[in-house]
TORVOVO-775510 format. One record per residue: residue number from 1; x, y, z of N, C-alpha, C in turn. Coordinates in steps of 0.05 Angstrom, whole numbers. Layout:
<recs>
<rec k="NUM" n_x="X" n_y="Y" n_z="Z" ca_x="X" ca_y="Y" ca_z="Z" c_x="X" c_y="Y" c_z="Z"/>
...
</recs>
This chain:
<recs>
<rec k="1" n_x="2467" n_y="1596" n_z="1596" ca_x="2442" ca_y="1589" ca_z="1584" c_x="2428" c_y="1568" c_z="1602"/>
<rec k="2" n_x="2402" n_y="1572" n_z="1607" ca_x="2388" ca_y="1554" ca_z="1625" c_x="2359" c_y="1558" c_z="1622"/>
<rec k="3" n_x="2344" n_y="1541" n_z="1635" ca_x="2315" ca_y="1544" ca_z="1636" c_x="2308" c_y="1565" c_z="1657"/>
<rec k="4" n_x="2286" n_y="1578" n_z="1652" ca_x="2277" ca_y="1599" ca_z="1671" c_x="2264" c_y="1585" c_z="1695"/>
<rec k="5" n_x="2273" n_y="1591" n_z="1719" ca_x="2260" ca_y="1580" ca_z="1743" c_x="2231" c_y="1588" c_z="1743"/>
<rec k="6" n_x="2214" n_y="1568" n_z="1748" ca_x="2185" ca_y="1573" ca_z="1750" c_x="2172" c_y="1577" c_z="1723"/>
<rec k="7" n_x="2185" n_y="1572" n_z="1701" ca_x="2174" ca_y="1575" ca_z="1675" c_x="2152" c_y="1554" c_z="1670"/>
<rec k="8" n_x="2131" n_y="1562" n_z="1656" ca_x="2110" ca_y="1544" ca_z="1649" c_x="2119" c_y="1523" c_z="1628"/>
<rec k="9" n_x="2139" n_y="1530" n_z="1613" ca_x="2150" ca_y="1513" ca_z="1593" c_x="2179" c_y="1505" c_z="1600"/>
<rec k="10" n_x="2182" n_y="1481" n_z="1611" ca_x="2209" ca_y="1473" ca_z="1621" c_x="2230" c_y="1470" c_z="1599"/>
<rec k="11" n_x="2221" n_y="1469" n_z="1573" ca_x="2241" ca_y="1466" ca_z="1552" c_x="2250" c_y="1493" c_z="1541"/>
<rec k="12" n_x="2238" n_y="1515" n_z="1550" ca_x="2247" ca_y="1542" ca_z="1541" c_x="2275" c_y="1547" c_z="1553"/>
<rec k="13" n_x="2293" n_y="1556" n_z="1536" ca_x="2321" ca_y="1561" ca_z="1544" c_x="2326" c_y="1591" c_z="1542"/>
<rec k="14" n_x="2343" n_y="1600" n_z="1561" ca_x="2350" ca_y="1628" ca_z="1563" c_x="2380" c_y="1632" c_z="1565"/>
<rec k="15" n_x="2389" n_y="1655" n_z="1555" ca_x="2416" ca_y="1663" ca_z="1558" c_x="2416" c_y="1689" c_z="1574"/>
<rec k="16" n_x="2432" n_y="1689" n_z="1595" ca_x="2433" ca_y="1712" ca_z="1614" c_x="2461" c_y="1725" c_z="1613"/>
<rec k="17" n_x="2461" n_y="1752" n_z="1615" ca_x="2487" ca_y="1766" ca_z="1616" c_x="2484" c_y="1791" c_z="1632"/>
<rec k="18" n_x="2505" n_y="1799" n_z="1646" ca_x="2507" ca_y="1825" ca_z="1659" c_x="2524" c_y="1844" c_z="1642"/>
<rec k="19" n_x="2535" n_y="1834" n_z="1620" ca_x="2553" ca_y="1849" ca_z="1603" c_x="2536" c_y="1869" c_z="1586"/>
<rec k="20" n_x="2537" n_y="1894" n_z="1593" ca_x="2521" ca_y="1915" ca_z="1580" c_x="2527" c_y="1917" c_z="1550"/>
<rec k="21" n_x="2552" n_y="1918" n_z="1540" ca_x="2556" ca_y="1919" ca_z="1511" c_x="2545" c_y="1894" c_z="1497"/>
<rec k="22" n_x="2548" n_y="1870" n_z="1509" ca_x="2537" ca_y="1846" ca_z="1496" c_x="2507" c_y="1848" c_z="1495"/>
<rec k="23" n_x="2494" n_y="1857" n_z="1516" ca_x="2465" ca_y="1859" ca_z="1517" c_x="2456" c_y="1879" c_z="1496"/>
<rec k="24" n_x="2470" n_y="1901" n_z="1493" ca_x="2463" ca_y="1921" ca_z="1473" c_x="2466" c_y="1909" c_z="1445"/>
<rec k="25" n_x="2487" n_y="1894" n_z="1440" ca_x="2491" ca_y="1881" ca_z="1414" c_x="2468" c_y="1862" c_z="1408"/>
<rec k="26" n_x="2461" n_y="1846" n_z="1428" ca_x="2440" ca_y="1826" ca_z="1423" c_x="2413" c_y="1840" c_z="1418"/>
<rec k="27" n_x="2408" n_y="1861" n_z="1433" ca_x="2383" ca_y="1876" ca_z="1429" c_x="2382" c_y="1889" c_z="1401"/>
<rec k="28" n_x="2404" n_y="1900" n_z="1393" ca_x="2405" ca_y="1914" ca_z="1367" c_x="2403" c_y="1895" c_z="1344"/>
<rec k="29" n_x="2417" n_y="1873" n_z="1345" ca_x="2418" ca_y="1854" ca_z="1323" c_x="2396" c_y="1834" c_z="1323"/>
<rec k="30" n_x="2384" n_y="1830" n_z="1347" ca_x="2363" ca_y="1810" ca_z="1350" c_x="2372" c_y="1781" c_z="1344"/>
<rec k="31" n_x="2398" n_y="1776" n_z="1348" ca_x="2408" ca_y="1749" ca_z="1344" c_x="2394" c_y="1730" c_z="1364"/>
<rec k="32" n_x="2389" n_y="1741" n_z="1388" ca_x="2372" ca_y="1727" ca_z="1408" c_x="2350" c_y="1746" c_z="1415"/>
<rec k="33" n_x="2326" n_y="1736" n_z="1420" ca_x="2303" ca_y="1753" ca_z="1426" c_x="2304" c_y="1761" c_z="1455"/>
<rec k="34" n_x="2302" n_y="1788" n_z="1460" ca_x="2302" ca_y="1798" ca_z="1487" c_x="2277" c_y="1788" c_z="1502"/>
<rec k="35" n_x="2281" n_y="1780" n_z="1527" ca_x="2259" ca_y="1770" ca_z="1543" c_x="2253" c_y="1789" c_z="1566"/>
<rec k="36" n_x="2273" n_y="1796" n_z="1583" ca_x="2268" ca_y="1814" ca_z="1606" c_x="2294" c_y="1822" c_z="1618"/>
<rec k="37" n_x="2292" n_y="1838" n_z="1639" ca_x="2315" ca_y="1846" ca_z="1656" c_x="2308" c_y="1837" c_z="1684"/>
<rec k="38" n_x="2326" n_y="1824" n_z="1697" ca_x="2322" ca_y="1815" ca_z="1725" c_x="2341" c_y="1830" c_z="1743"/>
<rec k="39" n_x="2331" n_y="1840" n_z="1766" ca_x="2349" ca_y="1852" ca_z="1786" c_x="2363" c_y="1830" c_z="1801"/>
<rec k="40" n_x="2389" n_y="1834" n_z="1807" ca_x="2404" ca_y="1814" ca_z="1821" c_x="2403" c_y="1818" c_z="1851"/>
<rec k="41" n_x="2394" n_y="1841" n_z="1861" ca_x="2393" ca_y="1846" ca_z="1889" c_x="2417" c_y="1859" c_z="1900"/>
<rec k="42" n_x="2438" n_y="1863" n_z="1884" ca_x="2462" ca_y="1877" ca_z="1892" c_x="2466" c_y="1903" c_z="1877"/>
<rec k="43" n_x="2444" n_y="1914" n_z="1867" ca_x="2446" ca_y="1938" ca_z="1851" c_x="2452" c_y="1935" c_z="1822"/>
<rec k="44" n_x="2453" n_y="1910" n_z="1813" ca_x="2459" ca_y="1904" ca_z="1785" c_x="2434" c_y="1891" c_z="1772"/>
<rec k="45" n_x="2436" n_y="1886" n_z="1747" ca_x="2414" ca_y="1874" ca_z="1732" c_x="2425" c_y="1854" c_z="1712"/>
<rec k="46" n_x="2409" n_y="1834" n_z="1706" ca_x="2416" ca_y="1814" ca_z="1686" c_x="2397" c_y="1816" c_z="1663"/>
<rec k="47" n_x="2408" n_y="1816" n_z="1639" ca_x="2392" ca_y="1816" ca_z="1614" c_x="2387" c_y="1787" c_z="1607"/>
<rec k="48" n_x="2362" n_y="1781" n_z="1601" ca_x="2354" ca_y="1754" ca_z="1595" c_x="2343" c_y="1753" c_z="1567"/>
<rec k="49" n_x="2354" n_y="1734" n_z="1551" ca_x="2346" ca_y="1731" ca_z="1523" c_x="2336" c_y="1702" c_z="1518"/>
<rec k="50" n_x="2316" n_y="1699" n_z="1501" ca_x="2308" ca_y="1672" ca_z="1493" c_x="2330" c_y="1661" c_z="1476"/>
<rec k="51" n_x="2337" n_y="1636" n_z="1482" ca_x="2359" ca_y="1622" ca_z="1468" c_x="2351" c_y="1593" c_z="1462"/>
<rec k="52" n_x="2331" n_y="1589" n_z="1445" ca_x="2321" ca_y="1562" ca_z="1441" c_x="2342" c_y="1543" c_z="1429"/>
<rec k="53" n_x="2361" n_y="1553" n_z="1415" ca_x="2381" ca_y="1535" ca_z="1402" c_x="2408" c_y="1535" c_z="1417"/>
<rec k="54" n_x="2410" n_y="1549" n_z="1439" ca_x="2434" ca_y="1548" ca_z="1455" c_x="2458" c_y="1562" c_z="1443"/>
<rec k="55" n_x="2452" n_y="1583" n_z="1427" ca_x="2474" ca_y="1598" ca_z="1413" c_x="2487" c_y="1620" c_z="1430"/>
<rec k="56" n_x="2475" n_y="1627" n_z="1453" ca_x="2485" ca_y="1649" ca_z="1469" c_x="2515" c_y="1648" c_z="1474"/>
<rec k="57" n_x="2526" n_y="1626" n_z="1485" ca_x="2555" ca_y="1626" ca_z="1491" c_x="2572" c_y="1630" c_z="1466"/>
<rec k="58" n_x="2564" n_y="1619" n_z="1443" ca_x="2580" ca_y="1623" ca_z="1419" c_x="2579" c_y="1652" c_z="1409"/>
<rec k="59" n_x="2555" n_y="1664" n_z="1410" ca_x="2552" ca_y="1692" ca_z="1403" c_x="2569" c_y="1709" c_z="1421"/>
<rec k="60" n_x="2568" n_y="1703" n_z="1447" ca_x="2584" ca_y="1718" ca_z="1467" c_x="2614" c_y="1716" c_z="1461"/>
<rec k="61" n_x="2623" n_y="1692" n_z="1456" ca_x="2652" ca_y="1688" ca_z="1450" c_x="2660" c_y="1703" c_z="1425"/>
<rec k="62" n_x="2644" n_y="1702" n_z="1404" ca_x="2650" ca_y="1717" ca_z="1379" c_x="2649" c_y="1747" c_z="1384"/>
<rec k="63" n_x="2631" n_y="1756" n_z="1400" ca_x="2629" ca_y="1785" ca_z="1406" c_x="2655" c_y="1794" c_z="1421"/>
<rec k="64" n_x="2662" n_y="1779" n_z="1441" ca_x="2686" ca_y="1786" ca_z="1457" c_x="2712" c_y="1785" c_z="1440"/>
<rec k="65" n_x="2712" n_y="1766" n_z="1421" ca_x="2736" ca_y="1763" ca_z="1403" c_x="2736" c_y="1784" c_z="1381"/>
<rec k="66" n_x="2716" n_y="1801" n_z="1380" ca_x="2715" ca_y="1821" ca_z="1359" c_x="2706" c_y="1812" c_z="1332"/>
<rec k="67" n_x="2693" n_y="1789" n_z="1331" ca_x="2683" ca_y="1778" ca_z="1306" c_x="2656" c_y="1789" c_z="1297"/>
<rec k="68" n_x="2643" n_y="1803" n_z="1315" ca_x="2617" ca_y="1815" ca_z="1309" c_x="2621" c_y="1845" c_z="1304"/>
<rec k="69" n_x="2611" n_y="1854" n_z="1282" ca_x="2614" ca_y="1882" ca_z="1274" c_x="2586" c_y="1895" c_z="1274"/>
<rec k="70" n_x="2586" n_y="1921" n_z="1282" ca_x="2560" ca_y="1935" ca_z="1284" c_x="2566" c_y="1965" c_z="1281"/>
<rec k="71" n_x="2546" n_y="1979" n_z="1270" ca_x="2549" ca_y="2008" ca_z="1267" c_x="2551" c_y="2021" c_z="1294"/>
<rec k="72" n_x="2569" n_y="2039" n_z="1299" ca_x="2574" ca_y="2050" ca_z="1326" c_x="2551" c_y="2067" c_z="1337"/>
<rec k="73" n_x="2538" n_y="2084" n_z="1320" ca_x="2518" ca_y="2102" ca_z="1331" c_x="2493" c_y="2086" c_z="1341"/>
<rec k="74" n_x="2481" n_y="2068" n_z="1326" ca_x="2459" ca_y="2053" ca_z="1336" c_x="2467" c_y="2036" c_z="1361"/>
<rec k="75" n_x="2492" n_y="2026" n_z="1360" ca_x="2501" ca_y="2010" ca_z="1383" c_x="2503" c_y="2027" c_z="1408"/>
<rec k="76" n_x="2514" n_y="2051" n_z="1405" ca_x="2516" ca_y="2069" ca_z="1428" c_x="2488" c_y="2076" c_z="1439"/>
<rec k="77" n_x="2470" n_y="2082" n_z="1421" ca_x="2443" ca_y="2089" ca_z="1430" c_x="2429" c_y="2066" c_z="1444"/>
<rec k="78" n_x="2433" n_y="2042" n_z="1434" ca_x="2421" ca_y="2018" ca_z="1446" c_x="2434" c_y="2012" c_z="1473"/>
<rec k="79" n_x="2460" n_y="2017" n_z="1475" ca_x="2474" ca_y="2013" ca_z="1500" c_x="2463" c_y="2032" c_z="1521"/>
<rec k="80" n_x="2458" n_y="2057" n_z="1514" ca_x="2447" ca_y="2076" ca_z="1533" c_x="2419" c_y="2068" c_z="1542"/>
<rec k="81" n_x="2403" n_y="2058" n_z="1523" ca_x="2376" ca_y="2048" ca_z="1530" c_x="2378" c_y="2024" c_z="1550"/>
<rec k="82" n_x="2396" n_y="2006" n_z="1544" ca_x="2400" ca_y="1983" ca_z="1562" c_x="2409" c_y="1991" c_z="1590"/>
<rec k="83" n_x="2426" n_y="2011" n_z="1591" ca_x="2436" ca_y="2021" ca_z="1617" c_x="2413" c_y="2033" c_z="1633"/>
<rec k="84" n_x="2397" n_y="2049" n_z="1619" ca_x="2374" ca_y="2061" ca_z="1633" c_x="2355" c_y="2039" c_z="1644"/>
<rec k="85" n_x="2349" n_y="2019" n_z="1627" ca_x="2332" ca_y="1998" ca_z="1635" c_x="2344" c_y="1981" c_z="1658"/>
<rec k="86" n_x="2370" n_y="1977" n_z="1657" ca_x="2383" ca_y="1962" ca_z="1679" c_x="2382" c_y="1977" c_z="1705"/>
<rec k="87" n_x="2387" n_y="2003" n_z="1704" ca_x="2385" ca_y="2019" ca_z="1728" c_x="2357" c_y="2019" c_z="1740"/>
<rec k="88" n_x="2337" n_y="2020" n_z="1723" ca_x="2309" ca_y="2020" ca_z="1732" c_x="2303" c_y="1992" c_z="1744"/>
<rec k="89" n_x="2312" n_y="1971" n_z="1732" ca_x="2307" ca_y="1944" ca_z="1743" c_x="2322" c_y="1940" c_z="1769"/>
<rec k="90" n_x="2346" n_y="1950" n_z="1771" ca_x="2362" ca_y="1947" ca_z="1796" c_x="2349" c_y="1962" c_z="1819"/>
<rec k="91" n_x="2335" n_y="1984" n_z="1813" ca_x="2321" ca_y="1999" ca_z="1834" c_x="2295" c_y="1987" c_z="1841"/>
<rec k="92" n_x="2286" n_y="1967" n_z="1825" ca_x="2261" ca_y="1953" ca_z="1831" c_x="2237" c_y="1966" c_z="1817"/>
<rec k="93" n_x="2242" n_y="1985" n_z="1799" ca_x="2220" ca_y="1997" ca_z="1784" c_x="2210" c_y="1978" c_z="1762"/>
<rec k="94" n_x="2186" n_y="1983" n_z="1753" ca_x="2175" ca_y="1967" ca_z="1732" c_x="2190" c_y="1974" c_z="1706"/>
<rec k="95" n_x="2195" n_y="1953" n_z="1689" ca_x="2210" ca_y="1956" ca_z="1665" c_x="2194" c_y="1968" c_z="1643"/>
</recs>
């Protein structure tokens, strides 16, 4: 979690992850609001979420520990969407 470099609002906080399942979970549940996808320059992409209260690391730990439950079909579909968007961002295409 960190401030966005070059942001107009220096108090805005972000949570970033390259973890596709976690990004899909966050997009589907909207526990954090999706902001954008950033290319890393090595063929990968980072999902960026607004995290004004700094909850990202806790949500991530709970997700990894299996404490977060979600319906499999919407999760699978959202994960596929995230993967397509990440590939597009990694290639430098507009999101």
